Backbone as ProteinMPNN parsed JSONL, in Angstrom:
{"seq_chain_A": "MSDVNQIIEKLRGTREADVLNQMKQAYFELSEQQKNWYEISGFTCPEGCGSCCHNFEPDLLDCEASYMAAWIIQNQPEVAEKIVEGTFPFENGKTCPFHDFENPYHCSIYEGRPFICRMFGGCGNKDKEGRVVWKPCKFYPADLLQKHEPALEHKQYNTQEVLQIFGVLPPVMSNLMEKAVSINPDNKETQVIRQILPGAIRKIMWLMSLQ", "coords_chain_A": {"N_chain_A": [[9.269, 2.994, -14.831], [9.39, 4.58, -11.726], [9.8, 3.241, -8.426], [9.496, 1.637, -5.186], [10.988, -0.589, -4.774], [13.708, -1.164, -4.231], [14.061, -0.19, -1.641], [12.222, -1.768, -0.254], [13.451, -4.236, -0.569], [15.801, -3.853, 0.888], [14.737, -3.638, 3.388], [13.711, -6.08, 3.895], [11.868, -8.558, 5.625], [11.06, -6.995, 7.714], [8.473, -5.176, 9.513], [7.969, -2.756, 8.314], [8.647, -3.199, 5.639], [6.562, -4.899, 4.933], [4.399, -3.129, 5.147], [5.04, -1.301, 3.103], [4.898, -2.986, 0.866], [2.168, -3.643, 0.913], [1.053, -1.12, 0.527], [2.047, -0.524, -1.987], [0.676, -2.458, -3.489], [-1.962, -1.631, -3.007], [-1.996, 0.907, -4.238], [-1.531, 0.095, -6.845], [-3.855, -1.423, -7.39], [-5.793, 0.587, -7.208], [-4.988, 2.144, -9.392], [-5.512, 0.371, -11.504], [-8.301, 0.119, -11.31], [-9.073, 2.755, -11.81], [-8.059, 3.011, -14.378], [-9.771, 1.356, -15.821], [-12.168, 2.76, -15.465], [-11.523, 5.236, -16.713], [-10.973, 4.393, -19.356], [-13.409, 3.267, -20.247], [-15.37, 5.212, -19.614], [-14.274, 7.487, -20.716], [-13.848, 9.865, -19.52], [-11.719, 12.103, -18.218], [-9.333, 14.046, -16.29], [-8.68, 17.401, -17.435], [-5.905, 17.818, -19.592], [-2.818, 18.673, -18.133], [-3.871, 20.193, -16.015], [-3.919, 20.412, -12.873], [-5.052, 22.041, -10.911], [-6.081, 21.175, -8.49], [-3.911, 20.919, -6.886], [-3.188, 23.388, -5.985], [-2.894, 25.614, -3.239], [-3.228, 23.625, -1.285], [-2.405, 21.178, 1.042], [-1.758, 17.863, 1.396], [-3.151, 15.542, 3.794], [-1.691, 12.819, 5.479], [-1.938, 9.31, 6.095], [-0.141, 7.143, 8.337], [0.891, 4.943, 6.905], [0.837, 5.911, 4.279], [2.652, 7.986, 4.472], [4.949, 6.503, 4.966], [5.288, 5.168, 2.524], [5.631, 7.342, 0.776], [7.952, 8.417, 1.882], [9.784, 6.3, 1.463], [9.773, 6.235, -1.324], [10.879, 8.728, -1.964], [13.413, 8.517, -0.742], [14.538, 6.471, -2.303], [14.318, 7.435, -4.949], [14.822, 10.191, -5.01], [17.199, 10.94, -3.393], [18.658, 13.203, -2.591], [16.724, 15.046, -1.962], [15.501, 13.769, 0.167], [17.569, 13.934, 2.059], [17.688, 16.715, 2.468], [15.197, 17.134, 3.645], [15.436, 15.698, 6.03], [17.54, 17.117, 7.175], [16.339, 19.512, 7.602], [16.337, 21.549, 5.773], [14.72, 21.611, 3.61], [12.374, 23.367, 1.589], [9.583, 23.71, 3.008], [6.286, 25.075, 2.876], [4.654, 25.976, 4.942], [1.982, 25.034, 4.779], [0.755, 26.446, 2.727], [0.636, 25.419, 0.193], [0.977, 22.236, -1.501], [4.107, 20.848, -0.692], [5.437, 19.594, -2.718], [4.494, 20.451, -5.078], [4.822, 21.308, -8.458], [5.137, 23.713, -10.759], [6.271, 23.557, -13.26], [6.222, 20.959, -14.063], [4.447, 18.634, -16.087], [2.603, 17.03, -14.787], [2.334, 18.382, -12.52], [3.486, 17.583, -10.168], [6.214, 16.754, -8.239], [6.847, 14.368, -7.115], [5.434, 12.309, -8.315], [4.933, 9.444, -8.611], [5.062, 8.748, -5.995], [3.043, 9.918, -4.649], [0.21, 10.486, -2.372], [-2.935, 8.802, -1.431], [-5.168, 10.643, -1.664], [-4.363, 12.404, -3.674], [-4.146, 10.684, -5.798], [-6.753, 9.84, -6.08], [-8.369, 12.082, -6.438], [-10.641, 13.586, -8.578], [-10.881, 11.254, -10.007], [-12.539, 9.378, -8.865], [-15.513, 8.104, -7.262], [-18.074, 8.351, -4.727], [-20.014, 7.373, -1.816], [-23.524, 7.639, -1.111], [-25.853, 8.457, 1.568], [-27.294, 6.13, 1.734], [-25.516, 4.265, 0.976], [-25.095, 3.967, -1.729], [-23.424, 4.274, -4.874], [-22.18, 7.393, -5.869], [-21.37, 10.157, -8.021], [-19.472, 13.053, -8.869], [-18.479, 15.653, -11.011], [-15.142, 16.929, -10.925], [-14.589, 19.884, -9.026], [-12.977, 21.741, -10.186], [-13.139, 21.297, -12.837], [-13.496, 22.63, -16.03], [-16.444, 24.459, -16.826], [-17.287, 24.891, -19.437], [-16.178, 22.778, -20.838], [-17.512, 20.659, -19.698], [-20.046, 21.124, -20.681], [-19.664, 20.533, -23.329], [-19.508, 17.871, -23.348], [-20.968, 14.712, -24.287], [-23.688, 13.089, -23.169], [-24.349, 16.585, -22.235], [-22.821, 17.788, -19.256], [-23.052, 18.763, -15.745], [-21.886, 20.677, -12.876], [-22.719, 18.9, -10.61], [-24.075, 16.395, -8.366], [-24.267, 13.044, -9.424], [-26.366, 10.207, -9.429], [-26.187, 6.58, -8.95], [-27.642, 5.265, -11.048], [-27.787, 7.313, -12.965], [-25.056, 7.756, -13.544], [-24.36, 5.292, -14.685], [-26.022, 5.337, -16.92], [-24.946, 7.466, -18.341], [-22.165, 6.891, -18.63], [-21.813, 4.124, -18.604], [-20.383, 2.662, -16.791], [-19.22, 2.389, -13.397], [-17.35, 4.569, -11.254], [-14.257, 4.043, -9.338], [-14.652, 3.748, -5.774], [-14.168, 6.171, -3.38], [-14.361, 6.031, -0.522], [-14.251, 3.275, -0.042], [-11.664, 2.673, -0.864], [-10.131, 4.162, 0.938], [-10.779, 2.905, 3.307], [-9.469, 0.517, 2.943], [-6.852, 1.42, 2.951], [-6.595, 2.347, 5.586], [-6.795, -0.077, 6.889], [-4.314, -1.208, 6.568], [-2.631, -0.296, 8.537], [-4.117, -0.512, 11.164], [-3.887, 0.328, 13.811], [-3.094, 2.904, 13.807], [-4.753, 5.448, 12.912], [-4.71, 8.119, 12.624], [-4.098, 11.23, 10.923], [-1.648, 13.408, 9.424], [-0.403, 16.518, 8.137], [1.829, 16.787, 5.312], [4.286, 18.191, 5.873], [4.513, 17.816, 8.572], [4.491, 15.032, 9.115], [6.185, 13.685, 7.296], [9.099, 14.147, 7.601], [9.76, 12.611, 9.935], [8.999, 10.072, 9.054], [10.828, 9.584, 7.012], [13.24, 9.621, 8.457], [12.804, 7.382, 10.077], [12.741, 5.217, 8.224], [15.304, 5.444, 7.118], [16.806, 4.898, 9.419], [16.018, 2.234, 9.98], [17.031, 1.019, 7.7], [19.73, 1.334, 8.184], [20.181, -0.548, 10.07], [20.052, -2.968, 8.875]], "CA_chain_A": [[8.488, 3.62, -13.773], [10.077, 4.555, -10.45], [9.029, 2.588, -7.378], [10.192, 1.545, -3.901], [11.462, -1.972, -4.665], [15.031, -1.235, -3.603], [13.87, 0.022, -0.207], [11.558, -2.964, 0.26], [14.442, -5.305, -0.511], [16.716, -3.562, 1.99], [14.008, -3.793, 4.654], [13.082, -7.404, 3.869], [11.702, -9.203, 6.921], [10.589, -6.035, 8.716], [7.083, -4.731, 9.412], [7.946, -1.633, 7.378], [8.627, -3.774, 4.287], [5.198, -5.379, 4.717], [3.558, -1.948, 4.917], [5.359, -0.774, 1.775], [4.347, -3.918, -0.119], [0.717, -3.487, 0.904], [0.752, 0.17, -0.083], [2.325, -0.661, -3.419], [-0.438, -3.218, -4.056], [-3.165, -0.797, -2.94], [-1.891, 1.918, -5.287], [-1.682, -0.605, -8.129], [-5.263, -1.767, -7.565], [-6.483, 1.836, -7.512], [-4.63, 2.505, -10.753], [-6.226, -0.522, -12.413], [-9.717, 0.485, -11.274], [-9.218, 4.032, -12.511], [-7.801, 2.763, -15.793], [-11.017, 0.827, -16.378], [-13.12, 3.874, -15.47], [-11.124, 6.202, -17.73], [-11.071, 3.807, -20.688], [-14.804, 3.064, -20.633], [-16.128, 6.463, -19.526], [-13.65, 8.52, -21.535], [-13.859, 11.116, -18.768], [-10.482, 12.283, -17.462], [-8.998, 15.443, -15.995], [-8.082, 18.105, -18.568], [-4.451, 17.678, -19.612], [-2.026, 19.764, -17.57], [-4.664, 21.033, -15.118], [-3.189, 20.611, -11.621], [-5.683, 23.026, -10.022], [-6.32, 20.587, -7.172], [-2.671, 21.024, -6.106], [-2.993, 24.752, -5.508], [-3.404, 25.954, -1.907], [-3.661, 22.385, -0.631], [-1.352, 20.291, 1.529], [-2.432, 16.619, 1.771], [-2.982, 14.836, 5.065], [-1.256, 11.455, 5.213], [-1.891, 8.246, 7.076], [1.219, 6.692, 8.591], [1.326, 4.064, 5.813], [1.083, 6.75, 3.107], [3.902, 8.694, 4.733], [6.035, 5.525, 4.803], [5.502, 4.936, 1.095], [6.2, 8.57, 0.217], [9.335, 8.511, 2.369], [10.586, 5.289, 0.762], [9.897, 6.647, -2.727], [11.821, 9.849, -2.029], [14.748, 8.003, -0.418], [15.049, 5.696, -3.437], [14.338, 8.145, -6.236], [15.33, 11.555, -4.862], [17.922, 10.927, -2.116], [19.082, 14.545, -2.202], [15.555, 15.673, -1.333], [15.364, 13.113, 1.473], [18.582, 14.503, 2.946], [17.284, 18.082, 2.819], [14.064, 17.054, 4.57], [15.985, 15.262, 7.323], [18.384, 18.206, 7.695], [15.506, 20.672, 7.885], [16.6, 22.613, 4.8], [13.76, 21.54, 2.496], [11.485, 24.532, 1.699], [8.146, 23.56, 3.267], [5.676, 26.41, 2.774], [3.697, 26.222, 6.028], [0.614, 24.699, 4.433], [0.179, 27.263, 1.667], [0.367, 24.513, -0.918], [1.743, 21.006, -1.338], [5.536, 21.15, -0.853], [5.967, 18.936, -3.91], [3.839, 20.988, -6.266], [5.81, 21.802, -9.415], [4.437, 24.382, -11.859], [6.91, 23.244, -14.528], [5.981, 19.549, -14.367], [3.131, 18.46, -16.702], [1.709, 16.42, -13.802], [2.319, 19.328, -11.398], [3.913, 16.887, -8.964], [7.608, 16.345, -8.365], [6.983, 13.001, -6.588], [4.178, 11.764, -8.846], [4.738, 8.027, -8.3], [5.056, 8.573, -4.549], [1.965, 10.729, -4.088], [-0.72, 9.747, -1.514], [-4.234, 8.394, -1.965], [-6.046, 11.743, -2.048], [-3.899, 12.94, -4.953], [-4.44, 9.677, -6.821], [-8.192, 9.664, -6.223], [-9.064, 13.327, -6.764], [-11.058, 13.685, -9.976], [-11.001, 9.944, -10.65], [-13.262, 8.461, -7.978], [-16.826, 8.487, -6.784], [-18.24, 8.116, -3.299], [-21.293, 6.753, -1.495], [-24.495, 8.505, -0.449], [-26.241, 7.987, 2.894], [-27.821, 4.773, 1.616], [-24.441, 3.384, 0.545], [-25.083, 3.842, -3.181], [-22.344, 5.021, -5.518], [-22.494, 8.679, -6.49], [-20.205, 10.767, -8.674], [-19.6, 14.475, -9.192], [-17.274, 16.15, -11.697], [-14.226, 17.744, -10.126], [-15.029, 21.278, -8.963], [-12.103, 22.557, -11.029], [-13.335, 20.952, -14.244], [-14.103, 23.782, -16.716], [-17.862, 24.298, -17.139], [-17.499, 24.843, -20.886], [-15.852, 21.43, -21.29], [-18.607, 19.79, -19.267], [-21.16, 21.341, -21.598], [-19.331, 19.924, -24.612], [-19.607, 16.424, -23.221], [-22.193, 14.131, -24.839], [-24.531, 14.279, -23.005], [-23.774, 17.694, -21.472], [-22.757, 17.549, -17.819], [-23.041, 19.928, -14.872], [-21.204, 20.492, -11.597], [-23.697, 18.406, -9.649], [-23.885, 14.989, -8.032], [-25.042, 12.093, -10.209], [-26.556, 8.954, -8.705], [-25.692, 5.368, -9.606], [-28.332, 5.04, -12.316], [-27.388, 8.359, -13.915], [-23.674, 7.51, -13.958], [-24.373, 4.138, -15.588], [-26.651, 5.755, -18.177], [-24.044, 8.382, -19.045], [-20.838, 6.332, -18.915], [-21.825, 2.67, -18.747], [-19.492, 2.074, -15.792], [-19.12, 3.171, -12.178], [-15.954, 4.875, -10.893], [-13.816, 3.51, -8.041], [-15.293, 4.448, -4.66], [-13.141, 6.73, -2.52], [-14.449, 5.538, 0.852], [-13.779, 1.888, -0.024], [-10.213, 2.69, -0.995], [-9.542, 4.671, 2.167], [-10.937, 1.853, 4.31], [-8.394, -0.442, 2.717], [-5.606, 2.059, 3.384], [-6.593, 2.354, 7.046], [-6.609, -1.447, 7.369], [-2.895, -1.569, 6.492], [-2.088, -0.015, 9.871], [-5.338, -0.157, 11.899], [-3.58, 0.91, 15.113], [-2.746, 4.315, 13.635], [-5.7, 6.011, 11.948], [-4.557, 9.567, 12.61], [-3.394, 11.793, 9.775], [-0.934, 14.668, 9.608], [-0.004, 17.1, 6.862], [3.129, 16.312, 4.851], [5.432, 18.826, 6.542], [4.582, 17.328, 9.947], [4.688, 13.585, 9.238], [7.18, 13.124, 6.391], [10.473, 14.075, 8.118], [9.896, 11.478, 10.829], [8.893, 8.84, 8.275], [12.109, 9.404, 6.324], [14.237, 9.248, 9.468], [12.521, 6.013, 10.51], [13.187, 4.272, 7.202], [16.766, 5.511, 7.063], [17.311, 4.208, 10.609], [15.799, 0.809, 9.779], [17.978, 0.58, 6.671], [21.066, 1.301, 8.77], [20.265, -1.727, 10.937], [20.007, -4.197, 8.061]], "C_chain_A": [[9.235, 3.494, -12.448], [9.18, 3.923, -9.388], [9.84, 2.553, -6.091], [10.793, 0.158, -3.701], [12.814, -2.095, -3.965], [14.932, -1.077, -2.089], [13.217, -1.207, 0.424], [12.561, -4.102, 0.414], [15.4, -5.093, 0.667], [16.057, -3.764, 3.351], [13.334, -5.153, 4.756], [13.035, -8.021, 5.28], [11.216, -8.28, 8.019], [9.116, -5.706, 8.491], [6.965, -3.61, 8.379], [7.917, -2.13, 5.933], [7.238, -4.292, 3.954], [4.256, -4.221, 4.396], [3.789, -1.401, 3.509], [4.812, -1.675, 0.68], [2.833, -3.781, -0.224], [0.304, -2.167, 0.265], [0.975, 0.121, -1.589], [1.181, -1.387, -4.108], [-1.713, -2.388, -4.081], [-3.15, 0.277, -4.023], [-2.061, 1.295, -6.671], [-3.151, -0.925, -8.405], [-6.094, -0.528, -7.884], [-6.23, 2.242, -8.953], [-5.391, 1.666, -11.774], [-7.708, -0.186, -12.457], [-9.958, 1.789, -12.028], [-9.0, 3.872, -14.008], [-9.063, 2.265, -16.474], [-12.067, 1.928, -16.496], [-12.801, 4.864, -16.584], [-11.342, 5.655, -19.143], [-12.518, 3.678, -21.149], [-15.583, 4.371, -20.644], [-15.58, 7.526, -20.469], [-13.567, 9.853, -20.829], [-12.612, 11.205, -17.898], [-10.271, 13.765, -17.162], [-8.425, 16.105, -17.249], [-6.555, 18.022, -18.487], [-3.773, 18.917, -19.041], [-2.761, 20.653, -16.593], [-3.905, 21.33, -13.819], [-3.813, 21.598, -10.651], [-5.897, 22.49, -8.619], [-5.074, 20.655, -6.286], [-2.503, 22.384, -5.453], [-3.618, 24.951, -4.126], [-3.933, 24.742, -1.154], [-2.45, 21.561, -0.232], [-2.018, 19.016, 2.032], [-2.137, 16.176, 3.2], [-2.636, 13.39, 4.744], [-1.504, 10.539, 6.398], [-0.436, 7.838, 7.252], [1.742, 5.826, 7.444], [1.599, 4.846, 4.531], [2.402, 7.5, 3.255], [5.095, 7.767, 4.552], [6.335, 5.302, 3.336], [6.144, 6.162, 0.446], [7.66, 8.714, 0.617], [10.239, 7.546, 1.622], [10.813, 5.694, -0.685], [10.934, 7.762, -2.858], [13.244, 9.381, -1.744], [15.35, 7.276, -1.61], [15.259, 6.541, -4.676], [14.882, 9.569, -6.179], [16.093, 11.677, -3.532], [18.376, 12.303, -1.658], [17.944, 15.302, -1.523], [15.337, 15.083, 0.055], [16.347, 13.699, 2.477], [18.195, 15.908, 3.39], [16.142, 18.069, 3.827], [14.548, 16.672, 5.96], [16.792, 16.377, 7.973], [17.578, 19.439, 8.065], [15.714, 21.818, 6.931], [15.646, 22.57, 3.608], [12.724, 22.653, 2.667], [10.001, 24.197, 1.84], [7.535, 24.951, 3.347], [4.569, 26.65, 3.795], [2.242, 26.047, 5.609], [-0.008, 25.524, 3.332], [-0.158, 26.426, 0.445], [1.17, 23.239, -0.674], [3.221, 21.305, -1.569], [6.157, 20.515, -2.085], [5.253, 19.372, -5.184], [4.875, 21.643, -7.172], [5.086, 22.396, -10.619], [5.007, 23.984, -13.218], [6.662, 21.804, -14.983], [4.595, 19.381, -14.978], [2.124, 17.806, -15.771], [1.581, 17.292, -12.55], [2.74, 18.672, -10.084], [5.331, 16.382, -9.153], [7.864, 14.956, -7.78], [5.776, 12.174, -7.057], [3.937, 10.308, -8.465], [4.73, 7.751, -6.797], [3.918, 9.312, -3.867], [0.954, 9.872, -3.303], [-2.067, 9.474, -2.172], [-5.059, 9.569, -2.458], [-5.655, 12.317, -3.405], [-4.185, 11.965, -6.096], [-5.938, 9.587, -7.098], [-8.898, 10.905, -6.744], [-9.37, 13.396, -8.26], [-11.269, 12.357, -10.653], [-11.706, 8.912, -9.799], [-14.655, 9.006, -7.674], [-16.865, 8.308, -5.28], [-19.575, 7.439, -3.062], [-22.214, 7.773, -0.839], [-24.882, 7.885, 0.894], [-26.783, 6.562, 2.884], [-26.762, 3.786, 1.127], [-24.372, 3.166, -0.947], [-24.003, 4.734, -3.786], [-22.872, 6.306, -6.137], [-21.212, 9.258, -7.067], [-20.502, 12.215, -8.994], [-18.345, 14.923, -9.91], [-16.436, 16.998, -10.757], [-14.655, 19.21, -10.173], [-14.187, 22.193, -9.828], [-12.315, 22.287, -12.52], [-14.061, 22.1, -14.948], [-15.55, 23.514, -17.146], [-18.098, 24.18, -18.641], [-17.166, 23.464, -21.451], [-16.92, 20.433, -20.867], [-19.784, 19.912, -20.221], [-20.922, 20.702, -22.959], [-19.41, 18.405, -24.572], [-20.929, 15.941, -23.806], [-22.617, 12.943, -23.983], [-23.832, 15.357, -22.164], [-23.854, 17.395, -19.973], [-22.745, 18.859, -17.049], [-22.211, 19.63, -13.631], [-22.256, 20.126, -10.552], [-23.427, 16.929, -9.391], [-24.824, 14.125, -8.858], [-25.16, 10.783, -9.429], [-26.103, 7.76, -9.534], [-26.317, 5.175, -10.979], [-27.913, 6.058, -13.369], [-25.972, 8.125, -14.435], [-23.612, 6.352, -14.95], [-24.994, 4.505, -16.932], [-25.703, 6.614, -19.005], [-22.777, 7.689, -19.52], [-20.817, 4.821, -19.131], [-20.936, 1.943, -17.764], [-19.483, 2.977, -14.566], [-17.654, 3.419, -11.836], [-15.553, 4.127, -9.627], [-14.434, 4.348, -6.928], [-14.246, 4.87, -3.629], [-13.171, 6.146, -1.11], [-13.977, 4.096, 0.966], [-12.263, 1.827, -0.046], [-9.549, 3.17, 0.275], [-9.685, 3.668, 3.313], [-9.814, 0.827, 4.177], [-7.066, 0.136, 3.195], [-5.497, 2.041, 4.903], [-6.31, 0.957, 7.593], [-5.147, -1.892, 7.332], [-2.211, -1.345, 7.835], [-3.239, 0.431, 10.76], [-5.092, 0.471, 13.259], [-3.238, 2.393, 15.028], [-3.608, 4.906, 12.524], [-5.61, 7.531, 11.867], [-3.823, 10.01, 11.354], [-2.699, 13.084, 10.177], [-0.547, 15.201, 8.238], [1.445, 16.703, 6.567], [4.281, 16.886, 5.657], [5.593, 18.346, 7.98], [5.003, 15.864, 10.027], [5.857, 13.045, 8.416], [8.605, 13.089, 6.951], [10.697, 12.876, 9.037], [9.846, 10.153, 10.097], [10.194, 8.548, 7.539], [13.187, 8.974, 7.301], [14.058, 7.798, 9.906], [13.033, 4.998, 9.504], [14.699, 4.271, 7.073], [17.395, 4.766, 8.234], [17.176, 2.691, 10.454], [16.776, 0.246, 8.745], [19.391, 0.458, 7.25], [21.277, 0.069, 9.636], [20.364, -3.033, 10.144], [21.403, -4.635, 7.635]], "O_chain_A": [[9.669, 2.399, -12.091], [7.957, 4.051, -9.439], [10.767, 3.344, -5.918], [11.078, -0.23, -2.568], [13.033, -3.029, -3.194], [15.639, -1.753, -1.342], [13.612, -1.638, 1.507], [12.53, -4.84, 1.399], [15.763, -6.046, 1.358], [16.734, -4.029, 4.344], [12.475, -5.355, 5.614], [14.021, -8.005, 6.017], [10.981, -8.727, 9.141], [8.581, -5.933, 7.405], [5.972, -3.529, 7.656], [7.234, -1.544, 5.093], [6.778, -4.147, 2.821], [3.425, -4.315, 3.494], [2.833, -1.075, 2.804], [4.313, -1.182, -0.332], [2.279, -3.801, -1.323], [-0.689, -2.11, -0.459], [0.185, 0.661, -2.363], [0.755, -0.984, -5.191], [-2.463, -2.428, -5.056], [-4.174, 0.533, -4.656], [-2.664, 1.896, -7.56], [-3.636, -0.724, -9.518], [-6.991, -0.577, -8.726], [-7.156, 2.641, -9.66], [-5.859, 2.186, -12.787], [-8.312, -0.202, -13.529], [-10.92, 1.913, -12.785], [-9.671, 4.517, -14.813], [-9.391, 2.701, -17.577], [-12.769, 2.019, -17.503], [-13.696, 5.287, -17.316], [-11.836, 6.365, -20.02], [-12.825, 3.947, -22.31], [-16.364, 4.623, -21.561], [-16.329, 8.367, -20.966], [-13.253, 10.867, -21.452], [-12.475, 10.45, -16.936], [-10.954, 14.625, -17.718], [-7.755, 15.444, -18.042], [-5.988, 18.147, -17.402], [-4.095, 20.049, -19.403], [-2.322, 21.777, -16.352], [-3.31, 22.399, -13.688], [-3.178, 21.966, -9.663], [-5.898, 23.257, -7.656], [-5.166, 20.469, -5.072], [-1.762, 22.522, -4.48], [-4.74, 24.509, -3.878], [-4.954, 24.818, -0.472], [-1.577, 21.279, -1.054], [-2.774, 19.069, 3.002], [-1.051, 16.395, 3.737], [-3.222, 12.798, 3.838], [-1.312, 10.925, 7.552], [0.407, 8.152, 6.412], [2.901, 5.955, 7.049], [2.499, 4.485, 3.772], [3.168, 7.633, 2.301], [6.136, 8.185, 4.044], [7.499, 5.251, 2.938], [7.085, 6.036, -0.336], [8.504, 9.085, -0.199], [11.331, 7.918, 1.195], [11.909, 5.523, -1.218], [11.768, 7.737, -3.763], [14.181, 9.796, -2.426], [16.534, 7.438, -1.903], [16.26, 6.388, -5.377], [15.351, 10.096, -7.188], [15.681, 12.429, -2.648], [18.472, 12.549, -0.455], [18.176, 16.103, -0.617], [15.026, 15.805, 1.003], [15.986, 13.934, 3.63], [18.356, 16.254, 4.56], [16.11, 18.883, 4.75], [14.119, 17.258, 6.955], [16.733, 16.561, 9.189], [18.077, 20.319, 8.766], [15.319, 22.946, 7.224], [15.749, 23.395, 2.7], [12.238, 22.868, 3.778], [9.237, 24.38, 0.892], [8.172, 25.893, 3.821], [3.653, 27.434, 3.549], [1.372, 26.812, 6.026], [-1.183, 25.336, 3.017], [-1.133, 26.702, -0.255], [1.962, 23.178, 0.267], [3.559, 21.96, -2.555], [7.278, 20.855, -2.46], [5.391, 18.744, -6.233], [5.701, 22.433, -6.716], [4.489, 21.664, -11.409], [4.304, 24.064, -14.225], [6.869, 21.473, -16.151], [3.635, 19.935, -14.443], [0.919, 17.996, -15.934], [0.817, 16.976, -11.638], [2.388, 19.155, -9.008], [5.62, 15.667, -10.112], [8.962, 14.417, -7.923], [5.18, 11.433, -6.275], [2.835, 9.967, -8.034], [4.423, 6.636, -6.375], [3.837, 9.33, -2.639], [0.852, 8.668, -3.54], [-2.307, 9.861, -3.316], [-5.603, 9.512, -3.561], [-6.524, 12.678, -4.198], [-4.437, 12.382, -7.226], [-6.347, 9.292, -8.221], [-9.92, 10.796, -7.422], [-8.474, 13.28, -9.097], [-11.787, 12.315, -11.769], [-11.506, 7.711, -9.977], [-14.926, 10.199, -7.811], [-15.831, 8.136, -4.634], [-20.208, 6.976, -4.011], [-21.763, 8.657, -0.11], [-24.289, 6.887, 1.306], [-26.738, 5.867, 3.899], [-27.061, 2.615, 0.889], [-23.663, 2.268, -1.402], [-23.71, 5.813, -3.27], [-23.883, 6.304, -6.84], [-20.11, 8.895, -6.656], [-21.627, 12.571, -9.344], [-17.242, 14.606, -9.465], [-16.967, 17.701, -9.897], [-15.039, 19.717, -11.227], [-14.616, 23.294, -10.173], [-11.737, 22.97, -13.365], [-15.136, 22.504, -14.506], [-15.849, 22.482, -17.748], [-18.996, 23.46, -19.077], [-17.784, 23.021, -22.419], [-17.204, 19.476, -21.587], [-20.443, 18.92, -20.533], [-21.874, 20.368, -23.664], [-19.384, 17.736, -25.605], [-21.909, 16.686, -23.817], [-21.985, 11.889, -24.049], [-22.852, 15.08, -21.472], [-24.831, 16.822, -19.492], [-22.469, 19.922, -17.604], [-21.872, 18.477, -13.362], [-22.63, 20.949, -9.717], [-22.652, 16.293, -10.104], [-26.013, 14.42, -8.984], [-24.186, 10.308, -8.844], [-25.687, 7.913, -10.683], [-25.611, 4.947, -11.961], [-27.707, 5.707, -14.531], [-25.715, 8.278, -15.629], [-22.891, 6.425, -15.945], [-24.538, 4.033, -17.973], [-25.665, 6.501, -20.23], [-22.356, 7.865, -20.664], [-19.904, 4.297, -19.769], [-20.747, 0.732, -17.88], [-19.71, 4.182, -14.673], [-16.806, 2.567, -12.1], [-16.42, 3.626, -8.911], [-14.709, 5.532, -7.123], [-13.531, 4.034, -3.076], [-12.125, 5.802, -0.561], [-13.365, 3.727, 1.968], [-11.651, 1.029, 0.665], [-8.505, 2.644, 0.661], [-8.821, 3.589, 4.186], [-9.282, 0.336, 5.172], [-6.248, -0.578, 3.776], [-4.432, 1.753, 5.448], [-5.665, 0.813, 8.632], [-4.782, -2.858, 8.001], [-1.325, -2.104, 8.225], [-3.344, 1.613, 11.085], [-5.998, 1.091, 13.816], [-3.107, 3.064, 16.052], [-3.242, 4.868, 11.35], [-6.359, 8.157, 11.117], [-3.026, 9.26, 10.79], [-3.095, 13.759, 11.127], [-0.383, 14.434, 7.289], [2.19, 16.329, 7.473], [5.166, 16.143, 6.083], [6.678, 18.451, 8.551], [5.781, 15.489, 10.904], [6.462, 12.045, 8.799], [9.278, 12.071, 6.789], [11.719, 12.198, 8.928], [10.553, 9.213, 10.458], [10.615, 7.395, 7.452], [13.965, 8.065, 7.011], [15.036, 7.072, 10.086], [13.688, 4.026, 9.88], [15.311, 3.212, 6.933], [18.403, 4.079, 8.065], [18.109, 1.949, 10.761], [17.283, -0.866, 8.898], [20.155, -0.42, 6.849], [22.414, -0.317, 9.907], [20.719, -4.075, 10.694], [21.55, -5.645, 6.948]]}, "name": "protein", "num_of_chains": 1, "seq": "MSDVNQIIEKLRGTREADVLNQMKQAYFELSEQQKNWYEISGFTCPEGCGSCCHNFEPDLLDCEASYMAAWIIQNQPEVAEKIVEGTFPFENGKTCPFHDFENPYHCSIYEGRPFICRMFGGCGNKDKEGRVVWKPCKFYPADLLQKHEPALEHKQYNTQEVLQIFGVLPPVMSNLMEKAVSINPDNKETQVIRQILPGAIRKIMWLMSLQ"}
């Protein structure tokens, strides 16, 4: 599995290395929570779907951009160079610049993707009273929902209903995003990939040059 360990090692002792380590841990914890949800509920995205990638460009927190930048620098250095040089084909927000129709995961930087891409379809949320709620992904085929036992609909299910149907609650999106924001609480603003990523790559490359 590709990761950012080489970049973290090169930046050892810097604030950026701390951010990358915290992001790596946060993504791991999310993965473990989702693994438990998927294994017990048996409810996962249809294989090879990728509909959530179409006509969507994710917004990134600064810490997410740092992790994505580090992942690309370590695993796809030629792509990092193109982004820095301004020759990478960003599509002006029409879709995610890393969407790949030929890839079974529909993502050319799958292990470096941000929280929203990791959570979409595999998380619940909270209602106004703070209770866990869950709704099938809007792209999930209605005919497959009907084949589920019991049959499901494109509607929101409350905590009790989710437990009755699946016997387990999904990870909660708002909780996970709160943790992400806490990694760099002084910078809670987000920007789309084409705006924030080039600067994040330049920053990490510059820090690496100083080590």
